All heavy atoms as a GROMACS GRO file, in nm:
protein
  585
    1MET      N    1  11.036   8.175   9.938
    1MET     CA    2  11.082   8.308   9.973
    1MET      C    3  11.040   8.402   9.861
    1MET      O    4  11.065   8.375   9.744
    1MET     CB    5  11.233   8.309   9.992
    1MET     CG    6  11.285   8.447  10.025
    1MET     SD    7  11.461   8.452  10.060
    1MET     CE    8  11.459   8.406  10.232
    2LEU      N    9  10.980   8.511   9.901
    2LEU     CA   10  10.937   8.613   9.806
    2LEU      C   11  11.033   8.730   9.812
    2LEU      O   12  11.054   8.788   9.919
    2LEU     CB   13  10.794   8.659   9.840
    2LEU     CG   14  10.736   8.771   9.756
    2LEU    CD1   15  10.721   8.727   9.610
    2LEU    CD2   16  10.600   8.813   9.812
    3TYR      N   17  11.095   8.763   9.701
    3TYR     CA   18  11.187   8.876   9.692
    3TYR      C   19  11.107   9.002   9.659
    3TYR      O   20  11.026   9.000   9.566
    3TYR     CB   21  11.291   8.854   9.583
    3TYR     CG   22  11.400   8.758   9.620
    3TYR    CD1   23  11.372   8.625   9.648
    3TYR    CD2   24  11.531   8.800   9.627
    3TYR    CE1   25  11.472   8.536   9.682
    3TYR    CE2   26  11.633   8.712   9.660
    3TYR     CZ   27  11.602   8.581   9.688
    3TYR     OH   28  11.702   8.494   9.721
    4ILE      N   29  11.133   9.110   9.733
    4ILE     CA   30  11.061   9.235   9.712
    4ILE      C   31  11.164   9.348   9.701
    4ILE      O   32  11.248   9.364   9.790
    4ILE     CB   33  10.964   9.264   9.828
    4ILE    CG1   34  10.863   9.151   9.841
    4ILE    CG2   35  10.894   9.398   9.805
    4ILE    CD1   36  10.772   9.164   9.961
    5PRO      N   37  11.158   9.428   9.596
    5PRO     CA   38  11.250   9.541   9.583
    5PRO      C   39  11.228   9.639   9.699
    5PRO      O   40  11.115   9.676   9.730
    5PRO     CB   41  11.213   9.606   9.451
    5PRO     CG   42  11.133   9.504   9.377
    5PRO     CD   43  11.069   9.417   9.481
    6GLY      N   44  11.336   9.681   9.759
    6GLY     CA   45  11.327   9.769   9.875
    6GLY      C   46  11.286   9.912   9.844
    6GLY      O   47  11.265   9.991   9.935
    7ASN      N   48  11.273   9.945   9.718
    7ASN     CA   49  11.234  10.080   9.681
    7ASN      C   50  11.091  10.088   9.628
    7ASN      O   51  11.052  10.188   9.568
    7ASN     CB   52  11.331  10.136   9.577
    7ASN     CG   53  11.331  10.057   9.448
    7ASN    OD1   54  11.293   9.940   9.445
    7ASN    ND2   55  11.376  10.119   9.341
    8ASN      N   56  11.012   9.984   9.652
    8ASN     CA   57  10.875   9.981   9.602
    8ASN      C   58  10.777   9.973   9.719
    8ASN      O   59  10.746   9.863   9.767
    8ASN     CB   60  10.858   9.862   9.507
    8ASN     CG   61  10.727   9.864   9.434
    8ASN    OD1   62  10.624   9.897   9.491
    8ASN    ND2   63  10.730   9.828   9.307
    9PRO      N   64  10.725  10.087   9.765
    9PRO     CA   65  10.640  10.086   9.883
    9PRO      C   66  10.514  10.001   9.869
    9PRO      O   67  10.474   9.933   9.964
    9PRO     CB   68  10.604  10.233   9.906
    9PRO     CG   69  10.662  10.309   9.795
    9PRO     CD   70  10.747  10.219   9.712
   10ALA      N   71  10.453  10.000   9.753
   10ALA     CA   72  10.331   9.921   9.734
   10ALA      C   73  10.359   9.772   9.749
   10ALA      O   74  10.283   9.699   9.814
   10ALA     CB   75  10.269   9.950   9.598
   11MET      N   76  10.467   9.726   9.691
   11MET     CA   77  10.502   9.583   9.701
   11MET      C   78  10.542   9.547   9.843
   11MET      O   79  10.506   9.440   9.893
   11MET     CB   80  10.613   9.548   9.603
   11MET     CG   81  10.568   9.551   9.457
   11MET     SD   82  10.700   9.512   9.341
   11MET     CE   83  10.711   9.335   9.365
   12LEU      N   84  10.615   9.635   9.910
   12LEU     CA   85  10.654   9.609  10.048
   12LEU      C   86  10.531   9.599  10.138
   12LEU      O   87  10.521   9.511  10.222
   12LEU     CB   88  10.747   9.720  10.100
   12LEU     CG   89  10.888   9.723  10.041
   12LEU    CD1   90  10.955   9.856  10.075
   12LEU    CD2   91  10.970   9.607  10.092
   13GLN      N   92  10.438   9.689  10.118
   13GLN     CA   93  10.318   9.692  10.202
   13GLN      C   94  10.233   9.568  10.184
   13GLN      O   95  10.171   9.520  10.278
   13GLN     CB   96  10.237   9.816  10.167
   13GLN     CG   97  10.125   9.844  10.263
   13GLN     CD   98  10.063   9.980  10.238
   13GLN    OE1   99  10.077  10.038  10.131
   13GLN    NE2  100   9.993  10.031  10.336
   14GLN      N  101  10.231   9.510  10.066
   14GLN     CA  102  10.147   9.394  10.037
   14GLN      C  103  10.223   9.262  10.048
   14GLN      O  104  10.164   9.156  10.028
   14GLN     CB  105  10.089   9.406   9.896
   14GLN     CG  106   9.996   9.524   9.879
   14GLN     CD  107   9.876   9.515   9.971
   14GLN    OE1  108   9.815   9.410   9.983
   14GLN    NE2  109   9.845   9.623  10.038
   15GLY      N  110  10.350   9.264  10.082
   15GLY     CA  111  10.433   9.144  10.083
   15GLY      C  112  10.379   9.029  10.165
   15GLY      O  113  10.388   8.914  10.126
   16GLY      N  114  10.321   9.057  10.279
   16GLY     CA  115  10.273   8.952  10.368
   16GLY      C  116  10.146   8.884  10.325
   16GLY      O  117  10.116   8.773  10.370
   17VAL      N  118  10.070   8.943  10.236
   17VAL     CA  119   9.939   8.887  10.200
   17VAL      C  120   9.949   8.766  10.108
   17VAL      O  121   9.850   8.694  10.089
   17VAL     CB  122   9.845   8.992  10.137
   17VAL    CG1  123   9.823   9.108  10.231
   17VAL    CG2  124   9.897   9.040  10.003
   18TYR      N  125  10.064   8.737  10.053
   18TYR     CA  126  10.078   8.626   9.959
   18TYR      C  127  10.104   8.492  10.027
   18TYR      O  128  10.109   8.389   9.961
   18TYR     CB  129  10.188   8.656   9.857
   18TYR     CG  130  10.154   8.778   9.774
   18TYR    CD1  131  10.221   8.898   9.794
   18TYR    CD2  132  10.053   8.774   9.680
   18TYR    CE1  133  10.189   9.010   9.720
   18TYR    CE2  134  10.019   8.886   9.606
   18TYR     CZ  135  10.088   9.004   9.626
   18TYR     OH  136  10.054   9.116   9.554
   19GLY      N  137  10.122   8.492  10.158
   19GLY     CA  138  10.137   8.367  10.231
   19GLY      C  139  10.274   8.302  10.220
   19GLY      O  140  10.286   8.182  10.247
   20SER      N  141  10.374   8.378  10.184
   20SER     CA  142  10.509   8.322  10.175
   20SER      C  143  10.562   8.289  10.314
   20SER      O  144  10.526   8.354  10.412
   20SER     CB  145  10.604   8.423  10.109
   20SER     OG  146  10.566   8.447   9.977
   21ASP      N  147  10.647   8.188  10.319
   21ASP     CA  148  10.712   8.156  10.446
   21ASP      C  149  10.808   8.265  10.488
   21ASP      O  150  10.825   8.292  10.606
   21ASP     CB  151  10.789   8.024  10.435
   21ASP     CG  152  10.698   7.906  10.414
   21ASP    OD1  153  10.587   7.906  10.472
   21ASP    OD2  154  10.736   7.814  10.341
   22SER      N  155  10.874   8.326  10.389
   22SER     CA  156  10.967   8.434  10.421
   22SER      C  157  10.967   8.538  10.310
   22SER      O  158  10.933   8.509  10.195
   22SER     CB  159  11.108   8.379  10.445
   22SER     OG  160  11.155   8.315  10.330
   23LEU      N  161  11.006   8.658  10.348
   23LEU     CA  162  11.016   8.770  10.255
   23LEU      C  163  11.159   8.820  10.257
   23LEU      O  164  11.218   8.834  10.364
   23LEU     CB  165  10.923   8.884  10.297
   23LEU     CG  166  10.776   8.849  10.314
   23LEU    CD1  167  10.702   8.966  10.376
   23LEU    CD2  168  10.715   8.812  10.181
   24LEU      N  169  11.215   8.848  10.141
   24LEU     CA  170  11.346   8.907  10.133
   24LEU      C  171  11.330   9.047  10.078
   24LEU      O  172  11.292   9.065   9.963
   24LEU     CB  173  11.439   8.826  10.043
   24LEU     CG  174  11.583   8.876  10.048
   24LEU    CD1  175  11.677   8.759  10.061
   24LEU    CD2  176  11.615   8.961   9.931
   25LEU      N  177  11.353   9.145  10.162
   25LEU     CA  178  11.344   9.285  10.121
   25LEU      C  179  11.481   9.324  10.067
   25LEU      O  180  11.579   9.328  10.141
   25LEU     CB  181  11.302   9.371  10.240
   25LEU     CG  182  11.182   9.317  10.320
   25LEU    CD1  183  11.145   9.413  10.432
   25LEU    CD2  184  11.063   9.288  10.231
   26ASP      N  185  11.488   9.349   9.939
   26ASP     CA  186  11.616   9.362   9.869
   26ASP      C  187  11.661   9.507   9.859
   26ASP      O  188  11.592   9.591   9.803
   26ASP     CB  189  11.602   9.303   9.729
   26ASP     CG  190  11.733   9.284   9.658
   26ASP    OD1  191  11.839   9.317   9.715
   26ASP    OD2  192  11.732   9.234   9.543
   27LEU      N  193  11.780   9.534   9.914
   27LEU     CA  194  11.842   9.666   9.900
   27LEU      C  195  11.958   9.662   9.800
   27LEU      O  196  12.019   9.764   9.774
   27LEU     CB  197  11.896   9.713  10.036
   27LEU     CG  198  11.792   9.740  10.144
   27LEU    CD1  199  11.860   9.774  10.275
   27LEU    CD2  200  11.698   9.851  10.101
   28GLU      N  201  11.986   9.546   9.745
   28GLU     CA  202  12.104   9.532   9.661
   28GLU      C  203  12.069   9.546   9.513
   28GLU      O  204  12.053   9.657   9.463
   28GLU     CB  205  12.174   9.399   9.689
   28GLU     CG  206  12.311   9.392   9.624
   28GLU     CD  207  12.377   9.257   9.642
   28GLU    OE1  208  12.308   9.155   9.650
   28GLU    OE2  209  12.500   9.256   9.644
   29ASP      N  210  12.057   9.436   9.442
   29ASP     CA  211  12.041   9.438   9.296
   29ASP      C  212  11.911   9.503   9.248
   29ASP      O  213  11.907   9.559   9.139
   29ASP     CB  214  12.047   9.296   9.239
   29ASP     CG  215  12.184   9.234   9.253
   29ASP    OD1  216  12.281   9.310   9.269
   29ASP    OD2  217  12.195   9.111   9.249
   30ALA      N  218  11.806   9.493   9.325
   30ALA     CA  219  11.676   9.544   9.280
   30ALA      C  220  11.663   9.696   9.290
   30ALA      O  221  11.565   9.752   9.243
   30ALA     CB  222  11.564   9.477   9.361
   31VAL      N  223  11.762   9.760   9.350
   31VAL     CA  224  11.752   9.904   9.376
   31VAL      C  225  11.862   9.979   9.301
   31VAL      O  226  11.980   9.947   9.316
   31VAL     CB  227  11.763   9.933   9.528
   31VAL    CG1  228  11.757  10.082   9.556
   31VAL    CG2  229  11.654   9.859   9.604
   32ALA      N  230  11.823  10.078   9.223
   32ALA     CA  231  11.919  10.160   9.151
   32ALA      C  232  12.005  10.239   9.249
   32ALA      O  233  11.960  10.272   9.360
   32ALA     CB  234  11.846  10.257   9.057
   33VAL      N  235  12.125  10.271   9.209
   33VAL     CA  236  12.220  10.340   9.296
   33VAL      C  237  12.163  10.471   9.350
   33VAL      O  238  12.178  10.502   9.468
   33VAL     CB  239  12.354  10.366   9.222
   33VAL    CG1  240  12.446  10.456   9.302
   33VAL    CG2  241  12.422  10.235   9.189
   34ASN      N  242  12.092  10.546   9.267
   34ASN     CA  243  12.039  10.675   9.311
   34ASN      C  244  11.917  10.661   9.403
   34ASN      O  245  11.866  10.762   9.452
   34ASN     CB  246  12.007  10.764   9.192
   34ASN     CG  247  11.894  10.711   9.106
   34ASN    OD1  248  11.854  10.595   9.116
   34ASN    ND2  249  11.843  10.795   9.019
   35GLN      N  250  11.871  10.539   9.430
   35GLN     CA  251  11.756  10.517   9.517
   35GLN      C  252  11.792  10.439   9.644
   35GLN      O  253  11.706  10.411   9.726
   35GLN     CB  254  11.647  10.441   9.442
   35GLN     CG  255  11.592  10.518   9.324
   35GLN     CD  256  11.486  10.440   9.250
   35GLN    OE1  257  11.448  10.329   9.288
   35GLN    NE2  258  11.437  10.497   9.142
   36LYS      N  259  11.917  10.404   9.662
   36LYS     CA  260  11.957  10.319   9.774
   36LYS      C  261  11.933  10.383   9.910
   36LYS      O  262  11.888  10.317  10.003
   36LYS     CB  263  12.102  10.275   9.759
   36LYS     CG  264  12.118  10.174   9.646
   36LYS     CD  265  12.248  10.104   9.650
   36LYS     CE  266  12.265  10.009   9.533
   36LYS     NZ  267  12.190   9.885   9.545
   37ASP      N  268  11.963  10.512   9.926
   37ASP     CA  269  11.942  10.578  10.055
   37ASP      C  270  11.794  10.580  10.093
   37ASP      O  271  11.758  10.548  10.206
   37ASP     CB  272  11.997  10.721  10.053
   37ASP     CG  273  12.149  10.725  10.040
   37ASP    OD1  274  12.216  10.628  10.080
   37ASP    OD2  275  12.201  10.826   9.989
   38ALA      N  276  11.709  10.615   9.999
   38ALA     CA  277  11.565  10.619  10.026
   38ALA      C  278  11.510  10.480  10.053
   38ALA      O  279  11.426  10.460  10.141
   38ALA     CB  280  11.491  10.684   9.909
   39ALA      N  281  11.557  10.380   9.978
   39ALA     CA  282  11.510  10.242   9.995
   39ALA      C  283  11.546  10.190  10.134
   39ALA      O  284  11.466  10.122  10.198
   39ALA     CB  285  11.569  10.152   9.888
   40ARG      N  286  11.665  10.221  10.180
   40ARG     CA  287  11.711  10.176  10.312
   40ARG      C  288  11.617  10.228  10.422
   40ARG      O  289  11.574  10.152  10.510
   40ARG     CB  290  11.852  10.229  10.334
   40ARG     CG  291  11.917  10.193  10.460
   40ARG     CD  292  12.056  10.256  10.470
   40ARG     NE  293  12.140  10.228  10.354
   40ARG     CZ  294  12.189  10.322  10.273
   40ARG    NH1  295  12.165  10.449  10.294
   40ARG    NH2  296  12.265  10.287  10.170
   41ILE      N  297  11.581  10.353  10.414
   41ILE     CA  298  11.491  10.413  10.514
   41ILE      C  299  11.350  10.357  10.500
   41ILE      O  300  11.284  10.328  10.599
   41ILE     CB  301  11.493  10.566  10.501
   41ILE    CG1  302  11.632  10.618  10.540
   41ILE    CG2  303  11.385  10.631  10.588
   41ILE    CD1  304  11.659  10.760  10.501
   42LEU      N  305  11.306  10.339  10.376
   42LEU     CA  306  11.173  10.282  10.352
   42LEU      C  307  11.162  10.142  10.410
   42LEU      O  308  11.065  10.110  10.480
   42LEU     CB  309  11.143  10.280  10.202
   42LEU     CG  310  11.012  10.217  10.160
   42LEU    CD1  311  10.894  10.296  10.215
   42LEU    CD2  312  11.004  10.209  10.008
   43VAL      N  313  11.261  10.058  10.385
   43VAL     CA  314  11.258   9.920  10.437
   43VAL      C  315  11.257   9.921  10.590
   43VAL      O  316  11.180   9.849  10.652
   43VAL     CB  317  11.376   9.838  10.381
   43VAL    CG1  318  11.395   9.709  10.458
   43VAL    CG2  319  11.355   9.810  10.233
   44ARG      N  320  11.342  10.003  10.651
   44ARG     CA  321  11.343  10.011  10.797
   44ARG      C  322  11.205  10.049  10.851
   44ARG      O  323  11.154   9.987  10.944
   44ARG     CB  324  11.446  10.114  10.844
   44ARG     CG  325  11.450  10.124  10.997
   44ARG     CD  326  11.513  10.250  11.049
   44ARG     NE  327  11.439  10.365  11.000
   44ARG     CZ  328  11.494  10.486  10.989
   44ARG    NH1  329  11.619  10.506  11.020
   44ARG    NH2  330  11.421  10.588  10.946
   45ASN      N  331  11.143  10.148  10.792
   45ASN     CA  332  11.013  10.194  10.840
   45ASN      C  333  10.902  10.091  10.814
   45ASN      O  334  10.812  10.076  10.896
   45ASN     CB  335  10.978  10.328  10.778
   45ASN     CG  336  11.067  10.439  10.828
   45ASN    OD1  337  11.130  10.427  10.935
   45ASN    ND2  338  11.077  10.546  10.754
   46MET      N  339  10.910  10.022  10.704
   46MET     CA  340  10.811   9.918  10.674
   46MET      C  341  10.822   9.802  10.773
   46MET      O  342  10.721   9.749  10.819
   46MET     CB  343  10.826   9.867  10.531
   46MET     CG  344  10.784   9.964  10.426
   46MET     SD  345  10.605   9.991  10.428
   46MET     CE  346  10.583  10.078  10.274
   47ILE      N  347  10.944   9.763  10.807
   47ILE     CA  348  10.962   9.655  10.905
   47ILE      C  349  10.900   9.693  11.038
   47ILE      O  350  10.839   9.610  11.105
   47ILE     CB  351  11.112   9.621  10.921
   47ILE    CG1  352  11.165   9.553  10.796
   47ILE    CG2  353  11.135   9.532  11.043
   47ILE    CD1  354  11.315   9.536  10.794
   48ARG      N  355  10.910   9.817  11.073
   48ARG     CA  356  10.854   9.866  11.201
   48ARG      C  357  10.702   9.874  11.201
   48ARG      O  358  10.640   9.861  11.306
   48ARG     CB  359  10.909  10.004  11.232
   48ARG     CG  360  11.054  10.007  11.268
   48ARG     CD  361  11.098  10.148  11.294
   48ARG     NE  362  11.236  10.155  11.338
   48ARG     CZ  363  11.303  10.266  11.353
   48ARG    NH1  364  11.245  10.383  11.327
   48ARG    NH2  365  11.428  10.264  11.394
   49SER      N  366  10.642   9.894  11.084
   49SER     CA  367  10.500   9.929  11.085
   49SER      C  368  10.406   9.833  11.012
   49SER      O  369  10.285   9.840  11.033
   49SER     CB  370  10.481  10.069  11.028
   49SER     OG  371  10.527  10.074  10.894
   50ILE      N  372  10.457   9.747  10.926
   50ILE     CA  373  10.370   9.662  10.844
   50ILE      C  374  10.356   9.524  10.907
   50ILE      O  375  10.451   9.466  10.958
   50ILE     CB  376  10.428   9.648  10.701
   50ILE    CG1  377  10.435   9.783  10.633
   50ILE    CG2  378  10.348   9.550  10.618
   50ILE    CD1  379  10.303   9.851  10.614
   51ASP      N  380  10.235   9.469  10.898
   51ASP     CA  381  10.210   9.332  10.942
   51ASP      C  382  10.243   9.238  10.826
   51ASP      O  383  10.178   9.241  10.722
   51ASP     CB  384  10.063   9.316  10.982
   51ASP     CG  385  10.029   9.176  11.030
   51ASP    OD1  386  10.120   9.092  11.040
   51ASP    OD2  387   9.911   9.152  11.059
   52PHE      N  388  10.346   9.158  10.843
   52PHE     CA  389  10.388   9.064  10.739
   52PHE      C  390  10.329   8.925  10.763
   52PHE      O  391  10.375   8.827  10.704
   52PHE     CB  392  10.540   9.058  10.731
   52PHE     CG  393  10.602   9.185  10.678
   52PHE    CD1  394  10.672   9.270  10.761
   52PHE    CD2  395  10.590   9.219  10.544
   52PHE    CE1  396  10.729   9.387  10.712
   52PHE    CE2  397  10.646   9.335  10.494
   52PHE     CZ  398  10.716   9.419  10.578
   53TYR      N  399  10.227   8.915  10.846
   53TYR     CA  400  10.150   8.791  10.868
   53TYR      C  401  10.238   8.671  10.900
   53TYR      O  402  10.230   8.567  10.836
   53TYR     CB  403  10.062   8.761  10.746
   53TYR     CG  404   9.964   8.871  10.716
   53TYR    CD1  405   9.992   8.965  10.618
   53TYR    CD2  406   9.846   8.882  10.786
   53TYR    CE1  407   9.903   9.067  10.590
   53TYR    CE2  408   9.756   8.984  10.759
   53TYR     CZ  409   9.785   9.077  10.661
   53TYR     OH  410   9.698   9.177  10.635
   54ASP      N  411  10.323   8.687  10.997
   54ASP     CA  412  10.409   8.579  11.050
   54ASP      C  413  10.513   8.528  10.951
   54ASP      O  414  10.576   8.425  10.976
   54ASP     CB  415  10.326   8.462  11.102
   54ASP     CG  416  10.238   8.502  11.219
   54ASP    OD1  417  10.285   8.583  11.301
   54ASP    OD2  418  10.126   8.451  11.229
   55ALA      N  419  10.533   8.595  10.840
   55ALA     CA  420  10.640   8.557  10.748
   55ALA      C  421  10.774   8.600  10.808
   55ALA      O  422  10.783   8.704  10.874
   55ALA     CB  423  10.621   8.623  10.612
   56GLU      N  424  10.875   8.519  10.789
   56GLU     CA  425  11.010   8.558  10.827
   56GLU      C  426  11.053   8.672  10.736
   56GLU      O  427  11.034   8.666  10.615
   56GLU     CB  428  11.105   8.440  10.810
   56GLU     CG  429  11.250   8.474  10.833
   56GLU     CD  430  11.341   8.359  10.797
   56GLU    OE1  431  11.315   8.287  10.699
   56GLU    OE2  432  11.440   8.342  10.870
   57VAL      N  433  11.108   8.778  10.793
   57VAL     CA  434  11.150   8.894  10.714
   57VAL      C  435  11.302   8.902  10.716
   57VAL      O  436  11.364   8.908  10.822
   57VAL     CB  437  11.088   9.024  10.768
   57VAL    CG1  438  11.138   9.144  10.690
   57VAL    CG2  439  10.935   9.017  10.763
   58CYS      N  440  11.360   8.901  10.596
   58CYS     CA  441  11.505   8.912  10.579
   58CYS      C  442  11.532   9.036  10.494
   58CYS      O  443  11.451   9.073  10.411
   58CYS     CB  444  11.561   8.791  10.506
   58CYS     SG  445  11.520   8.634  10.581
   59VAL      N  446  11.649   9.095  10.514
   59VAL     CA  447  11.689   9.209  10.432
   59VAL      C  448  11.820   9.174  10.363
   59VAL      O  449  11.917   9.135  10.428
   59VAL     CB  450  11.705   9.337  10.517
   59VAL    CG1  451  11.749   9.453  10.429
   59VAL    CG2  452  11.575   9.371  10.588
   60ARG      N  453  11.820   9.187  10.233
   60ARG     CA  454  11.942   9.166  10.155
   60ARG      C  455  12.012   9.300  10.143
   60ARG      O  456  11.962   9.392  10.077
   60ARG     CB  457  11.907   9.111  10.018
   60ARG     CG  458  12.028   9.085   9.931
   60ARG     CD  459  11.985   9.033   9.796
   60ARG     NE  460  12.099   9.001   9.714
   60ARG     CZ  461  12.093   8.992   9.582
   60ARG    NH1  462  11.978   9.011   9.519
   60ARG    NH2  463  12.200   8.963   9.513
   61ILE      N  464  12.127   9.311  10.208
   61ILE     CA  465  12.201   9.437  10.206
   61ILE      C  466  12.306   9.435  10.095
   61ILE      O  467  12.337   9.332  10.038
   61ILE     CB  468  12.268   9.465  10.342
   61ILE    CG1  469  12.375   9.361  10.372
   61ILE    CG2  470  12.163   9.473  10.453
   61ILE    CD1  471  12.465   9.398  10.489
   62ASN      N  472  12.362   9.551  10.070
   62ASN     CA  473  12.472   9.562   9.976
   62ASN      C  474  12.599   9.510  10.043
   62ASN      O  475  12.611   9.509  10.166
   62ASN     CB  476  12.491   9.709   9.938
   62ASN     CG  477  12.378   9.759   9.851
   62ASN    OD1  478  12.379   9.738   9.731
   62ASN    ND2  479  12.279   9.823   9.912
   63HIS      N  480  12.693   9.466   9.963
   63HIS     CA  481  12.818   9.412  10.016
   63HIS      C  482  12.889   9.519  10.098
   63HIS      O  483  12.883   9.638  10.067
   63HIS     CB  484  12.907   9.365   9.900
   63HIS     CG  485  13.019   9.278   9.947
   63HIS    ND1  486  13.136   9.329   9.994
   63HIS    CD2  487  13.029   9.144   9.955
   63HIS    CE1  488  13.216   9.231  10.030
   63HIS    NE2  489  13.153   9.116  10.006
   64LEU      N  490  12.955   9.476  10.204
   64LEU     CA  491  13.023   9.571  10.293
   64LEU      C  492  13.138   9.645  10.226
   64LEU      O  493  13.181   9.750  10.275
   64LEU     CB  494  13.072   9.499  10.418
   64LEU     CG  495  12.961   9.446  10.509
   64LEU    CD1  496  13.020   9.370  10.626
   64LEU    CD2  497  12.872   9.558  10.558
   65SER      N  498  13.187   9.596  10.114
   65SER     CA  499  13.295   9.665  10.043
   65SER      C  500  13.243   9.781   9.958
   65SER      O  501  13.321   9.856   9.902
   65SER     CB  502  13.372   9.567   9.956
   65SER     OG  503  13.290   9.520   9.850
   66THR      N  504  13.111   9.796   9.948
   66THR     CA  505  13.052   9.906   9.872
   66THR      C  506  13.027  10.024   9.966
   66THR      O  507  13.027  10.008  10.088
   66THR     CB  508  12.918   9.864   9.807
   66THR    OG1  509  12.820   9.846   9.910
   66THR    CG2  510  12.933   9.737   9.726
   67PRO      N  511  13.000  10.140   9.911
   67PRO     CA  512  12.968  10.255   9.996
   67PRO      C  513  12.834  10.242  10.068
   67PRO      O  514  12.802  10.324  10.153
   67PRO     CB  515  12.963  10.373   9.897
   67PRO     CG  516  13.027  10.326   9.773
   67PRO     CD  517  13.016  10.177   9.770
   68PHE      N  518  12.755  10.140  10.036
   68PHE     CA  519  12.619  10.128  10.089
   68PHE      C  520  12.604  10.022  10.199
   68PHE      O  521  12.510  10.028  10.277
   68PHE     CB  522  12.522  10.094   9.976
   68PHE     CG  523  12.537  10.183   9.857
   68PHE    CD1  524  12.596  10.135   9.740
   68PHE    CD2  525  12.496  10.315   9.861
   68PHE    CE1  526  12.613  10.217   9.631
   68PHE    CE2  527  12.512  10.398   9.751
   68PHE     CZ  528  12.571  10.349   9.636
   69GLY      N  529  12.692   9.925  10.203
   69GLY     CA  530  12.676   9.811  10.292
   69GLY      C  531  12.670   9.846  10.440
   69GLY      O  532  12.580   9.802  10.511
   70LEU      N  533  12.764   9.923  10.488
   70LEU     CA  534  12.766   9.960  10.628
   70LEU      C  535  12.644  10.044  10.665
   70LEU      O  536  12.583  10.024  10.772
   70LEU     CB  537  12.896  10.032  10.664
   70LEU     CG  538  12.917  10.058  10.813
   70LEU    CD1  539  12.914   9.928  10.893
   70LEU    CD2  540  13.049  10.131  10.834
   71ALA      N  541  12.606  10.136  10.578
   71ALA     CA  542  12.487  10.218  10.603
   71ALA      C  543  12.362  10.131  10.608
   71ALA      O  544  12.272  10.156  10.690
   71ALA     CB  545  12.472  10.326  10.494
   72ASP      N  546  12.356  10.027  10.524
   72ASP     CA  547  12.244   9.934  10.530
   72ASP      C  548  12.235   9.868  10.667
   72ASP      O  549  12.128   9.864  10.728
   72ASP     CB  550  12.258   9.824  10.423
   72ASP     CG  551  12.237   9.874  10.281
   72ASP    OD1  552  12.189   9.985  10.263
   72ASP    OD2  553  12.271   9.796  10.189
   73LEU      N  554  12.347   9.817  10.716
   73LEU     CA  555  12.350   9.751  10.846
   73LEU      C  556  12.310   9.846  10.959
   73LEU      O  557  12.231   9.810  11.046
   73LEU     CB  558  12.489   9.697  10.875
   73LEU     CG  559  12.524   9.562  10.817
   73LEU    CD1  560  12.668   9.527  10.849
   73LEU    CD2  561  12.431   9.453  10.864
   74GLU      N  562  12.364   9.965  10.957
   74GLU     CA  563  12.335  10.062  11.064
   74GLU      C  564  12.188  10.101  11.065
   74GLU      O  565  12.128  10.115  11.171
   74GLU     CB  566  12.422  10.186  11.046
   74GLU     CG  567  12.568  10.160  11.077
   74GLU     CD  568  12.658  10.277  11.040
   74GLU    OE1  569  12.614  10.369  10.968
   74GLU    OE2  570  12.774  10.275  11.085
   75THR      N  571  12.130  10.118  10.949
   75THR     CA  572  11.990  10.163  10.941
   75THR      C  573  11.894  10.051  10.974
   75THR      O  574  11.798  10.070  11.047
   75THR     CB  575  11.960  10.220  10.801
   75THR    OG1  576  12.049  10.328  10.776
   75THR    CG2  577  11.816  10.267  10.792
   76ILE      N  578  11.917   9.933  10.920
   76ILE     CA  579  11.827   9.820  10.941
   76ILE      C  580  11.844   9.767  11.080
   76ILE      O  581  11.752   9.737  11.150
   76ILE     CB  582  11.850   9.709  10.838
   76ILE    CG1  583  11.826   9.762  10.695
   76ILE    CG2  584  11.762   9.589  10.864
   76ILE    CD1  585  11.689   9.822  10.671
   0.00000   0.00000   0.00000
């Protein structure tokens, strides 16, 4: 499994080329608090438009007890 920060468009775009069985697009620890809203939208749009070459795509959301968790679920 390849972990990719959800706020890094270049890494998200290239995630599938490494041949990983699965990709974890991280919205939690890898993303600073002031970038969480933008990262959430970026990850959603990348899932819709990028070819991940048959890799399983997972999204690591923030815990539901945080102000970000529910918004992560709704957007993704």
